[in-house]
C-alpha positions in Angstrom: -70.6 124.9 59.2 -72.1 122.4 61.5 -70.7 124.1 64.6 -71.9 127.6 63.6 -75.2 126.2 63.1 -75.4 124.6 66.6 -74.3 128.0 67.9 -77.0 129.8 66.0 -79.8 127.2 67.2 -78.7 127.9 70.5 -78.6 131.3 70.7 -82.0 131.9 68.6 -83.5 129.7 71.6 -82.2 132.3 74.2 -83.3 135.2 72.0 -86.9 133.7 71.7 -87.1 133.1 75.4 -86.0 136.5 76.1 -88.4 138.0 73.4 -91.5 136.8 73.5 -93.1 138.7 76.5 -92.2 138.7 80.2 -94.8 136.2 81.7 -94.0 134.4 85.0 -91.3 132.1 83.7 -89.2 135.8 83.3 -88.5 137.7 86.5 -86.7 140.8 86.4 -86.0 143.8 83.8 -88.1 143.1 80.4 -87.8 145.1 77.3 -87.2 148.9 77.5 -87.8 152.4 75.3 -86.3 155.7 75.6 -88.4 159.2 75.2 -88.3 161.3 72.7 -86.5 164.1 75.0 -84.0 161.4 76.0 -85.5 162.4 79.8 -87.1 159.3 80.4 -86.9 155.2 80.0 -90.4 153.1 80.1 -89.2 149.6 80.8 -91.2 146.1 81.9 -90.3 144.2 84.9 -91.6 140.9 86.3 -91.9 140.5 90.0 -93.8 137.5 91.6 -94.8 136.0 88.0 -96.4 139.3 87.0 -95.1 142.0 84.6 -95.8 145.6 85.4 -95.2 148.9 83.2 -93.1 151.7 84.9 -90.9 154.8 84.2 -87.7 156.3 85.5 -85.3 159.4 84.5 -82.2 158.6 82.6 -80.3 158.8 85.8 -82.0 156.3 87.7 -84.2 158.4 89.2 -88.2 158.8 89.8 -89.1 155.0 89.3 -92.3 154.6 88.9 -95.0 152.4 88.4 -97.3 153.7 85.6 -99.8 150.2 84.3 -99.9 147.4 86.9 -101.7 144.3 87.0 -105.1 143.7 88.2 -105.6 141.7 90.8 -102.0 140.0 89.8 -103.7 138.1 86.5 -102.9 140.5 84.2 -98.8 140.8 82.1 -97.9 143.8 80.4 -94.9 144.7 78.6 -92.5 145.4 75.7 -93.3 149.4 75.5 -92.6 151.7 73.1 -92.8 155.3 73.0 -94.6 157.2 70.1 -92.3 159.6 68.5 -93.6 162.5 70.1 -93.0 160.7 73.8 -96.6 161.2 74.2 -97.9 158.0 74.1 -97.0 154.1 74.4 -97.8 150.9 72.9 -97.4 147.7 74.8 -98.9 144.2 75.2 -101.1 142.5 77.7 -101.9 138.8 78.7 -103.6 137.3 81.0 -101.1 134.9 83.0 -103.3 132.0 82.0 -103.4 132.3 78.3 -101.0 132.6 75.5 -103.4 134.9 73.7 -102.3 139.0 74.2 -104.0 142.7 73.3 -102.2 145.0 71.9 -102.6 148.1 73.7 -101.9 152.0 73.7 -101.7 154.7 76.2 -100.6 158.2 77.1 -97.1 158.0 78.3 -98.1 158.4 82.1 -100.4 154.9 81.4 -103.5 157.0 81.7 -106.3 156.5 78.9 -105.4 153.1 78.1 -107.1 151.6 74.8 -107.3 148.0 73.5 -106.4 148.2 69.8 -107.3 144.7 69.2 -109.1 141.8 70.6 -107.0 138.9 73.1 -107.7 136.5 71.0 -104.0 137.2 68.9 -100.9 136.0 69.6 -99.5 139.4 69.5 -95.6 139.4 70.8 -94.4 143.2 70.3 -94.9 146.4 68.7 -93.8 149.5 67.0 -95.1 153.1 66.2 -94.0 154.2 63.0 -92.1 157.2 62.3 -95.1 159.6 62.0 -96.9 158.2 64.7 -99.8 157.0 63.0 -99.3 153.0 62.6 -98.6 150.9 64.9 -96.8 147.9 63.2 -96.9 144.7 65.2 -95.6 141.0 65.2 -98.1 138.3 65.2 -97.8 134.1 65.6 -100.6 132.1 63.8 -100.3 128.9 65.3 -99.1 127.6 68.7 -97.1 124.1 68.7 -94.2 122.5 68.8 -92.2 121.9 65.8 -90.3 118.7 66.6 -90.3 116.1 68.9 -87.7 117.6 71.7 -89.2 120.6 71.4 -92.0 122.5 73.3 -94.9 124.3 72.4 -94.0 127.9 71.2 -95.2 130.7 68.8 -94.5 130.1 65.2 -95.5 131.4 62.0 -94.9 135.3 62.4 -95.9 137.8 60.3 -96.1 141.7 60.8 -99.6 143.4 60.9 -100.6 147.1 60.8 -102.8 149.0 62.4 -104.4 152.7 61.5 -104.7 155.1 64.6 -107.1 157.3 62.6 -110.0 154.3 61.8 -108.4 151.2 63.9 -108.3 148.9 60.4 -106.1 145.9 60.7 -103.7 145.2 57.6 -101.7 142.0 56.7 -98.1 143.7 55.9 -96.4 141.1 55.2 -96.4 137.2 54.2 -93.4 135.9 55.7 -94.7 132.8 58.0 -91.3 133.0 59.6 -90.4 130.6 62.5 -89.7 133.6 64.8 -89.7 137.3 64.1 -88.9 140.2 66.4 -87.4 143.8 66.7 -89.7 145.0 63.9 -89.2 149.2 63.1 -89.9 151.2 60.2 -86.9 152.5 58.5 -88.6 154.7 56.1 -91.7 154.9 53.7 -90.2 151.7 52.0 -88.6 149.4 54.4 -88.7 148.0 57.6 -86.0 146.6 59.6 -86.7 142.9 61.2 -84.8 139.8 62.7 -85.9 136.5 61.3 -84.9 133.2 62.9 -84.0 131.0 60.4 -81.1 128.6 61.8 -77.6 129.7 59.8 -80.1 132.0 57.1 -81.5 133.7 60.5 -80.0 137.4 61.5 -81.3 140.7 60.1 -83.0 141.6 57.3 -84.6 144.4 55.8 -88.0 143.7 54.3 -90.0 145.7 51.9 -93.7 146.9 53.3 -95.3 146.4 49.8 -94.1 143.2 49.8 -92.5 143.4 46.7 -89.4 141.9 46.9 -87.5 139.4 49.1 -86.3 140.1 52.3 -82.8 141.4 52.4 -80.3 140.1 54.6 -78.1 142.7 56.2 -74.7 141.8 56.7 -72.0 144.2 57.4 -69.3 144.5 55.2 -66.4 143.8 57.6 -68.6 140.7 58.9 -67.1 140.9 62.6 -68.4 137.9 64.1 -68.3 135.8 60.2 -71.8 134.6 60.7 -74.7 136.7 59.6 -77.2 134.2 61.9 -75.6 135.8 65.1 -76.9 139.3 64.7 -79.8 140.0 66.9 -82.0 142.7 68.3 -81.6 145.6 65.0 -82.9 148.8 66.1 -82.8 152.2 64.1 -81.9 155.4 64.7 -83.3 158.0 62.2 -81.2 160.6 63.7 -78.3 159.0 63.6 -79.0 156.8 60.1 -77.3 154.1 61.9 -78.3 150.5 63.3 -77.9 149.4 66.4 -77.4 145.3 67.3 -76.2 142.4 69.1 -74.1 139.8 68.6 -73.2 137.2 71.6 -71.9 139.1 74.3 -71.0 142.3 72.3 -73.3 145.7 71.0 -72.6 146.7 67.6 -73.2 149.8 65.6 -73.5 150.0 61.9 -74.1 153.5 59.6 -76.4 152.8 56.5 -73.9 155.2 54.5 -70.5 153.0 55.1 -72.1 149.7 56.5 -69.4 148.9 58.3 -70.2 147.6 61.7 -68.3 149.2 64.6 -68.0 147.3 68.1 -69.4 149.6 71.1 -68.9 147.2 74.0 -67.9 143.2 74.6 -68.7 141.9 77.6 -67.4 138.5 77.1 -66.4 136.3 79.8 -70.0 137.5 81.9 -73.5 137.8 81.3 -74.7 138.1 77.6 -76.0 141.1 76.7 -79.8 141.2 75.8 -81.9 144.6 74.4 -81.0 147.4 73.3 -82.3 151.2 72.8 -81.0 154.7 71.0 -81.3 157.8 72.6 -83.1 159.8 70.5 -81.1 163.4 70.7 -77.5 161.7 72.0 -75.2 159.6 70.6 -75.4 157.1 73.3 -77.2 154.0 73.7 -79.0 151.9 76.4 -78.2 148.1 77.0 -78.9 144.9 79.8 -77.4 142.1 80.6 -79.3 138.8 80.1 -80.1 138.0 83.9 -79.7 141.2 85.4 -81.7 143.9 86.3 -80.3 147.0 85.5 -80.3 149.3 83.2 -76.7 150.5 81.3 -75.8 153.7 78.9 -72.9 154.3 77.0 -71.8 156.2 74.1 -71.7 154.7 70.8 -68.2 155.2 70.7 -67.8 152.7 73.1 -66.6 155.5 76.3 -69.1 156.8 79.4 -70.5 153.5 80.5 -72.7 154.4 83.0 -75.1 152.0 85.3 -78.7 152.7 85.8 -79.8 150.7 88.6 -83.3 149.5 88.6 -84.8 148.5 92.3 -88.1 147.2 92.6 -89.1 146.0 95.8 
C-alpha cells in the first residue's frame, strides 16, 4: 500500500505540472483538441517562455499560428473546440501573474472575447455537449500545503458560464486538492479527474451536486490501482472513455466497463494528453517531453507520427 501511495504521489505531481497551463516553465507542445470534422487540430505550443495557439491539419500540413502573444507577455493554452467546430475556448494569462482569463474566439482565432476577468485562477475549460455552456476549473487558493512543497493552485471546483447571458454559476462544492480533465458526459454527469492521493483517479460527478462523486474503476482494473488512471476524456459518438495510466493509453466502453489497452510505451517516454477523433475510431496522443503528435486507431493499429515543427 505504501508503495502504491508513493507511485500515485509521484504521478500526481507530474500530472499537475503538465495540466495547469503552458507557461515559461513548460516549453514545447501543450494540450490539443480535434475539430468536429476531424480535419484540424488546435494546440498550444510554448516557445521562449511564451505559449501561443496554432492549428494544423490532421496529416501535419499547414501549421499556422492563430493566437499569439502580444509583446511576449501573454500565454494562451488549453484550447478546446466547440461541438460544431466553429469556436474555441482557451485560457489566457500574463507571464508575471498566477491569475488567468477564460476566453473564446472563432476557430481561426478571430473575434476573441473575455468571458471572465483576470482575477481568477482558471486552469482549463470545455464546452457542454450542446455548445451553449462552458465549464471550467477554478482554484480558490494559491499556497503550499506542505513544508517541502511549493506554492500551487488548490481548492478546485467546477464552474460554468452561459454563452447566452455570460452568467457564471458554481457547479460543484468539491474543494479538491487537484481537479482536471472535465467534460460533460450527459445531462446528469460530468467526467473528471481528482487528485486525492490513493483515492484519486477518474470520477463521475453529478452536476446537481446531489450525490458524492462516483469513482470509475474498470471491471478488469488492469493496473490494480485506480489512482493511476489519468486524463479521462469522453467520446460521445463511441460512448467510450479514454484515459492514460503510466506509459499506457486505454479505452473503456460505458457498456461493458472493461479497459482495453490501446498502446504501451514502457521503457520510453510517458504518455500525456489524449483526444478522440469525432467521426473515426481513432485517437491522438502526445508524449511527455516530446513535441510531436501521434494518431492511432483505438484497436492499437495504424500508429502514425504528426510532426509539429515550430521555429
